[in-house]
N, C-alpha and C positions, 0 to 999 in steps of 0.2 A: 627944572631943566626944560628948556624949550626945544621941541623937536624941529629939526631943519629938514625940509623935503630933500630927498636924494635926487641926484641927476639921473636921467634915464640912461640905461645901459649903453645905448648907441652913442651918446655924447661922451661917455667916459672912455670907451675902448675903440673909437674910430681910428682906422689906420689907412693911410694912402698907399695904394699898391701893395697889398698883402698877398704875397705869392709863396709858393714852395721854395725853400732855400736852395734845394738841390735840383729843382726843375724850373729854371727862370721862365717867367711868363705864364705859368700855370697858376690860376687864381684860386684862392681859398674861399669857402663859403661858410658863414657863421651859422645860419639857422639850419636845423635838422628836423625832420618829421619823426613821427613815432616809429616809422619803419624805413624811411627813405633819407639818404644823405648823399653828399657829394665828397668824394675824395679830393677832386679838384675840378675846376671848370676851365675850358679853353677861353681865351680872350675874344669872345665873339658873343653876339646876342643869343638868348635862349639857353638851353641846357645841353651843352656838348662838353665832353671831358671824360670823367670816370665817375659814374653814378652807382650807388650801392643800394641793394634791397636787403635790409636787415644785416646780412653778412657781406663780405667783399664779393662783388660780382663784376665790377669793371664794365658796366654798360657804357658804351662810347657816345651814344647820341639819343636824345628824345626829339629835340627839334632845334633848329637854328634858322636864322634869316640872313640873307646876304644879297647884295646887289647882283643882278644878272650879269652886268658888265664886268668882264674879267679884269679889265684895266682898272676899274674902280676898286675891285677887291685887292689888287696888288698894291694900291696906295693906302691901305688901311693903317691907321695908327690908333692905339687904344690907351686909355688911362682908366684906373678903377679906384673906387673908395670902398673899403671893407667896413661893414658895421655888423655887430652881432646879429641883428635881425634881418639884414639884407645886403646885397651887393649892388653898388651903383657903377655902371659901366658907361664910359663915353667912348664912342668909336667914330673916327673921321675917315671917310672913304673919299678922298679928294674933296669935291664940293658938297658931299652928302654927310650930314652929321646925325649920329644916333645918341640919344640919352635913354638909358635903360635902368630900371630897378627890378631885381629878381630875387626870389626867395622861395624857400620851402616852408609850407605851413605845417603845424603839428599834425593835422589830419591828412598829410601826404599829398598836398597839391603843390605842383611846381609851377610858379607863376612868373611871367615876364611881362612887365609893363613898359612899353616902348614909345618913343617919340622920334620920328624921322623928319628931318628938314632938308629940303633939296635947294641948295643955293646955285645950282647949275642953270644954264639957259635952255636946257632941254629936259624933257621928262626922264625920270629914272625908274626902272622896274626893279622891284624886290621879289625874291622867290623864297618860298617856305621849303626848307630842306628837312626831310624826315627819314627815318630808317627805311631801307629798301623794302622791308616786308610790311610796312604800315599800309593800311587800306582804309578807304573812306567808308564810314558807317553813319548814315544820316548826316547830322551836323558836325560830327567829329571824325577824327582819324583814329583807328584802333591799331595798337602795336602790342603784340603778344610775344613773350620770350619764355619758352618752355624748358630750356636746358641751362638752368642756372645751378650754381653750387648748392649743396644741401637739399636738393630736390625741390627747390623753390620754383614756382611758375608765376611770372609777373605779367600783369596786364596794365596797359596805359591807354587812356583816352585823351586825345589831344584836340583842343578846340582853338580856333583862331577868330572867333566872332564873325565868321564869314567875310573877313576883310580881304582874304585872298580869293581869287576867282577859282573856277573849277580846275584850272591847270596850275594852281599854286602860285599865282603871280599877283602882285599889287603894284599899281602905278602911282608914283608921286609926281604931280605936275611941276614944271619949272617954277621955282620960287615958292613951292607949296610945302605943306607940313601935314603929316598924318600921325595920329595916335592910335595905338592898337594894343590889345592884350592877347597874348598866347599863353595857354595854360594846359597842363597835363595832370591827370588824376590817376593814382595807382590803385589797383585792387589785387588782392591775393587770389589768383585764379583757382586755387584748390579749395578755397573756403568761402569766397565772396562772389557776388554777381556784379557785372559791369554797370547795372542800372544804378547802384549806389554811387559809383564813381561819377556817372553821368549827372546825377542829381547834385552832387557837390560842385561839379563844374558849372552847372546852370546857375546855381545859387550865387557862387562867387562872381561870375561874369555879369551879373545884374548890377554889381557895384561899379561906380565910376573908377577910372584908372587911379586918380589921386587918392581916392578913398581906400582902394585896395592896399596901397602902401601904408597909409595911416592905420588901417585895421591891423596889418601885420605887425607894425611897430608897437602898437598898444597891446596886442595879444602877447607878443614876445616879452615885452617889458613887464607884463603882469606877473610873470613867473618869479620875478625878483622882488615883488612888492612886500613879501613877508620875511625877507631875510634880514638879519641884523645889519644896521647901518653903522659902519666904522669910519671915523674921520680922525685925522691927526695932522701934525705939522710936517709929516713926511709924505709927500705926494706919491712917491714910488710905492711905499707900503699900501697907501690907499688904493692905488690903481691895481696892485697885485691882488688885493682883497677882492675887488670886483672881477678881475680876470679869473680868479679861482672859482667864483660863483658861476661865471660864464662857462668854465670847463665842465662843471656839473650839468648845467642845462644842455650843453652841446653834446655831451657824451651819454645822455640818458635816452633810452628807447623803450618802447612797449610793443614787442612783436605780437603778442596774443595769438600765437600759433605754435603748433608742434610742442616741443618740450619747454618752450619759452612763453608761458602763459601770463607772466607778470612782467612788470618793468624792472630794469636794472641799469647800472652804469657800466659802460665799457672802458677799457684802458685808452681808447682812442678811436677816431673815425678814419685814420690813415692806417697804413700797414707796411710791413717789411716784405716786399714781394714785387713781382713784375706787375706792370700796368697794362699788359696785353689784353685787348678786349675779350671778355668772356673766358679768360684763361688764367684765373688767379692761381698763383703759386707763391709759397713762402709763408711766413708767420703773419697772422692778422689779429687785430685786437677787438674787432666788433663781435665779440661773443662774451658770454659770462665767464669771467676768470676769477675764481674765488681767492686767488692770491692777493689781488688788489681790492676786491669788494669790501673787506673790512675798513680799508682806508677811506673808501667812498662814504661808508656809513659814518665814520668819525666826523667828516666835514658836513655832510648833508643833514645830520641830526640837528644842526643849528637852524635849519629852515623852519619857519613857523608851521608850515604844513608838513606833517610827518608822513604823508602818503608815499613820496618817492622812496624814503627809507624803508617803510613797511613793505612796499612792493619788492624792494631789493632783498629783504629778509625772506620773503616767500619764494623768490627766485633761487635763493641759496638752498632752501628746502627741496625745491624741484630739481636741483643739480645733483642731488645725492645719487651715486651709482649703486650697483648691486652690492658692492662691498661696504657701503656706508660712507664713502668719502664724498665730500663736496668736490665736484669736478668741473672742469671746463665743459661748458654746455652750449650746443647750437640747437637750432630748431629740430634737427634730425638725429641727435645723439649726444653721448657723453664722451669726453676726452680724458686727458690726464688730470691728476690732482697735484696740488701744491700745499706745503705747510702754510698755515694762516692763523689769525686770531679772531675768527668769526664769532665765537661765543662771547669773547670779551667786547667786541664791537657791538653786538646785539645788546648786551647789558648796558653799555654806555649810552646807546641810543635810547633805551627805555628809561634811563635816568632823566633824560630831557623830555621825553614824550611817553610817560607811563601809559601802558596799554595792556592791562591784565588779560584781556581776551586774546590779543595777539600772542602774548607770552604763552598762554595755555595751548594755543594752536600749534606753535612751532617748537616748544621746548622738547617734546619727545624726539623730534628729528635731530635737534642739536645735541641731545644726550647720546643718541645712537651714533651720530658722527664722531663724537669724542671717543666713545668706546671703540669704534672701528679703528681710529688712528692709533690708540694705545695697543690694541690687539695686533695691528699690522706692522708696528714699528718697534715694539718692545723686544727685549731679548730675555734669555733665562736669567741674566744677571740682574736686570732692573728694568724700569719703564722709561729710561731715557730713550727718546726716539732715534732710531737709526735711519739715516738717509742712504738708500741703496743706489740712488741715481742723483748725481749732483744737480741736475736740472730741476728736481722737485723742490729745491729750496727757493727757486726763483732767482737764484744768484749763481748761475752756472759758471763753471770754470774758476771758482774761488780756489786759490792755490792749496789750501789745506787738504783738499782731496788728493793731491799729488805729493804731499809731504813724505809719505812712506814709500813712494816709488821714485824719489829723487828728481821730480820735475822733468819727466822725459820730454823730448822735443815734440812728440806727436800726442798732445793732450786730447785731441779729438778721437783717438783710439780708445774705445770704451773699456779695453782691458787694462788700461794704465792707471786708473784711479782706484782709491780705496774707500769703501763705504765708511761713513763716520757717524758718531753720535754728535749731532750738531747743537751748538749753543742756541742758535736762533729757533730751531724747531722745539727744543726743550723749553725755551721761554714762552713760545706760543702755547705749548701744551699746558704750561703752568697757569698762564693768565686765563686760558679757556676753562681749566678746572675750577679756578677761583670764581670765575663769572658764573659757571653752572651752579656752584654751591650757593652763591648769592641769589640767583634766580629761583632755585628750588626752595629756598627759605621764603621768598615772596609768594610762591604758589603753595606753600605748605606741602611740598613734595618730599617724601621720605628719603629720597636719594641725596639730599643735601649733605649728609654726613659723609657719604662715599666720596663725593667730589671734593669736599674740604680736606679729607685725609689724603686724597690723591695729590691735591695741590701742595700740601705740606711735604709729602714725600718728594715731589719733584723739586721743590725749593731746596730741600736738604741735599739732594743728589747733585743739583747744579752747583751749589756752593762748595760741596765737599769734593766732588770729582773733577769739575771743569775749571775751578779756580786754581791758579798756581801762585802760591805765596811768594816764591822767590822772584818770578818774573812780573808779578803784579798784574795778571791779565787772565781773562777767561778764554779757554781753548777748546776746540773740538777734540773728540777722542776717537781713537781707533775702535772700530765697532766690536772687535773681539778682545783685544788685549787692554783696551782703555788707556793706552799710551797717548799722551797729549801730542797733537799736531801743532808744533810751536810756530804757528803762523798767525800774525795778528790781523785777523779779518775785522772789518768794521762791525760785524755781528758780535764781537766780543764785548760790546757795551750794551747789548740787549738786556742783560740782567738789571741794568739801571732803569730801562723802560718798564720792565716787569715789576720794579719796585721791591726787589728782594735783597738788595745789597745793604751793607752797613759800613762802618768806619774802616774796616779791614780792607775794603775793596776800592778805596778812593784812588789808589795808584793807577787804576785802569783809565781814569780820567786824564792822567798825565799822558798816557799813550794817545788818547783821543785828541788832546789839545796840543801835542808836540808837533812842530813843523818838520821834525825828522821822522814822524810816524804817519799819522792819519790826517793832520791838519795841513793840507798841501797847497792851499791857495784858493780852491773853489769847492765849497761844500766840504765833504769828507771823501778821502780816497776809499775805495772798497777794500784795499789791503794796504798794509803798512809799506812805507818806502824801504824798510829793511828786508822785505821779501825778495828772494833771489829772482823772482819772475815779475816784479813790480813793473807795470807799464801804464803810464798815465793816459795813453790813448787806446789801451786795450790790445787786442791781438795776444799772441802767445809766443814769446821769444822772437818777436819781429815777424811772425807769420800770422797774417790776417785771414785765417782759414774760414771765418764766418763773414768775411767782408768787413769793410770799414764800419758799417753800422751794427756789426754783430755784438751779441751780449757776451762779454768776457769780463768777469768780475776780478780782474787782477790789477786794478788801479783806478779806472775811471770813476768819476763821481756820479751817483745816481740820486735823484730827488727822493726815491723810495727810501733809501737807508739814511740819507741826510735828515729827513723828517724824523725818523725814529731816533737817531742819535741826538738831535736837538731836543726832542721830547725828554729823553733820559737826562741830558745835561741840565735842562731847566728844573726837573724834579729834584736833582741832587743839589742844585744851587739854592733852591728854596729851603731845603732841609739843613743847609749849612750857612745860614745868615746871608744868603744871596752872594756867596763867594765868587760864583762864576757868571754873574749877570753880564759883565762886560764881554766875556768870551761868547756867551749866547748871543748877545747883540751883534757882534762882529760876524759870526757864522750865520746867523739868521739873515743878515743883510746879503751875504754871499748867496744864500739859498734864494732870497727874493730876486736878486739880479739874474739868476738862472732862468727866470720866467720871461726874459726879454732877449730877443735875437741880438747877439753881439753886445749885450748889456745896453742896447739902445732902448731907453724906457718909453719910447714912442711906438715900439714894435713888440707887443706881447707874443710869445712864441715858445712855449715849453715843449721840450722833447724828452727822450728817454734817458740819455746819459751824456756826460760831458768829460772833456779832458780835466782831470782833477787838479792840474796845476795852472792852466791858462783860462779855463772856463769855456773853451771852444766847444760848440755842439758837435758831438760825434755821430749823432743819428738825426733823422729827419722825419719824425712823426709829429707834425704840428698839433698843438693843443692836446698833448698827451696827459693822461690822468692815472698815474700809478704812484701816488704819494698823497700826503695830506698837508694842509697849510692853514686853512680856516680854523681848525681845531687848535693849532699852535697859537694863533692870535687870541682866540677866545680864552684858552686855559692858562696861557703864560704871559702874553703881552697885556691883555686885560686882566687876566688872573682869575677868571670865573670857572671854578671847578664844581660841577654839579654832583651832588651826592643824593642818596635816597631820601633825605629829609630836608634838603635845602641847598644852598651854595656856600662854598668856602672860597674866600677871596685872598689871593696872594700873587700879585703881579711881579713879573720880572722886569727890571728897569732896563729898557733897550735904548735909553737916551732921548726919548720923546719929550718935547716941551709941553705938549698937551695932546689929549685925544678924547673923543666922545664915542660911546657905544650905546645905541638905542634900539628899541623894539626887539629885545631878546625875549623870545617866548620859551619859558621853562615851566613845565608842570602846570600849565594853565595860568602862570603869572607872567607879568611883563617886567623885565629888569632893564634899567637904564643906568649908565655910568658915565662919569666925566672925570678927567684928570687935568690938573694944571701944576706945573712944577713948583710954582710959588705958593699955591694954596692947597694942594693935595687932592684928595679923592672925595667924590660924592656918589653915593649909590642909592637908587630908589627902587622899590618893588611896588608895583601897582600904584605908582605915583606918590608913595609914602617914603620919605627919606629914612633909610635904615643905617647909613654910615656917612660920617663926614670927618675927615682928618687926614693927616699927612701919610700915615702908614697903615694900610688895611691888612697887613700880613697876618694871617691866621684868623681873620674875622670870619665868623660863621653866621649866616643869615638863614634861619630855619623857617619852615612853614609846614603846614599840614597838606598832604596831597589831596585831601578832600575839600580844601578851601580854594 
């Protein structure tokens, strides 16, 4: 198999005029620093818009440049080209033209490389615009912001190469052209000195303007150099593959301060809240949220470099609160907790990147967390976890919580819902117990038996108490009486994801795949069409009390649960002679198209949730990351399932005529795979062919972890 060099990430994902869907004209920025990012930028040179320091801070301005002449400013017209590594802006102010490339480097420099051409018959003056409190300090301007959320204090040094005179003005002669670079460097004022920022600026500004952009493109693209390369005859699938890898890079940060001493992935760099300068309100995603972290681990584990995943695991350990729960964490404290499958994700990461030292380091915390969850959510009856707050599932306002109170009009009244023993939480607890048992065996930890027994108990409880033989579905239970809440939530198929079902439970797939139930046209509905409060656009009985973008799980489609349901569907299809491969293919394509604004495959733009019938985006958090996709391609489309001793190969046929998958790094081995409908599959490990044939289903390729 001949390796074909991949295209650079900028070539694959370039978009002309990539803006906020709900804020026309506000430009998105692809590159992010380890601590600095842009929610959006105004269509002007420099960095004006809403900038963020680790968490949401809504900084409105670092610097911009504009013609002094007000009439020229009034004639401004802009166009932009978005690339993952940078933003290219063209601005025309009457006879004056600007070409700009701007970006944020990983080490938190904000750089603007500009070329101004004056086609007028008279000179034009430009002025450098800075925050009112910025002061000149030697060769730079200094801007300090002390009252930011979470107790952060930000310092910025801004340098303009002395292109502007002492009064901040630069003259372009008639018919002339000037090139300049303006850059800002961030430092954490509580822990760092401005001298380090000054040195970074000095070093960068020694580079020629053209070389600055080339350096940024090369540095940014290098992050993708060790990810598996997937190609097929479906260009939309291929593009989505690289967009998902971009989402991981875009949403990764390393604060190295306060409670966030390690790297981790956020759910997004945008937020649900006001954009008022220095006045963030509402829900934000730039924090460690353990609900989504396991999904990040499932995808990023396929990167050749295991460091981002290992950093994320350590951040989970640091997120443990006093009660033992992995919790939402910011630099200055812990927040709430959600149900999750963190232990299972850790185990699956370590199957791809075995790291006995890391496992020994973090296993005690993961065991403590599991025991805390059992202790806090079990009842005297059994250990099926009780959800006392519907928000802690991450699927707030699912109708089953209101089944026993008759779906009152005011669901936002916290006295109207009933705590439940939840199917999703029970399945998370089961896979976590199973994973702990497996990891304890690897470490010769004597607690392996405890967790294996707990997993077996949970499996039996789920199958005996939550399954309804007559209805053929898994239901949540009243937390005291254990009466079934007969509402078909999408979470009713989670036992398929957990791998605990058998022939008796296949009727639940009929619900999943019925157009009268959960297969509503775009991904999967969050609740069946048969629900009395089913609403494909959300809200509750026509009342949008959380706003149009609010999280209400009574109908809309969420990539979060669509990914899980597809995972469970593929697993069952493989166990039953690939009976549901065509259904998986159709629904996987629907999920793929959700990654593009209005299903326009030239405009990648994943958000939190969608109208489950039409596919219309209901929220606007561009480049949102609360799901998994890469792992579905690896394990089901390509069919590479990593076990402790090797790989098991069993692809789902999604209708591709051909595909290739190369440079997959697993346990120190390199796996390559190719498929052609006419000739079948070829699989190589470390360059040696290990399989060739039409049907690899069930093929096991074993190796020693020590080789």
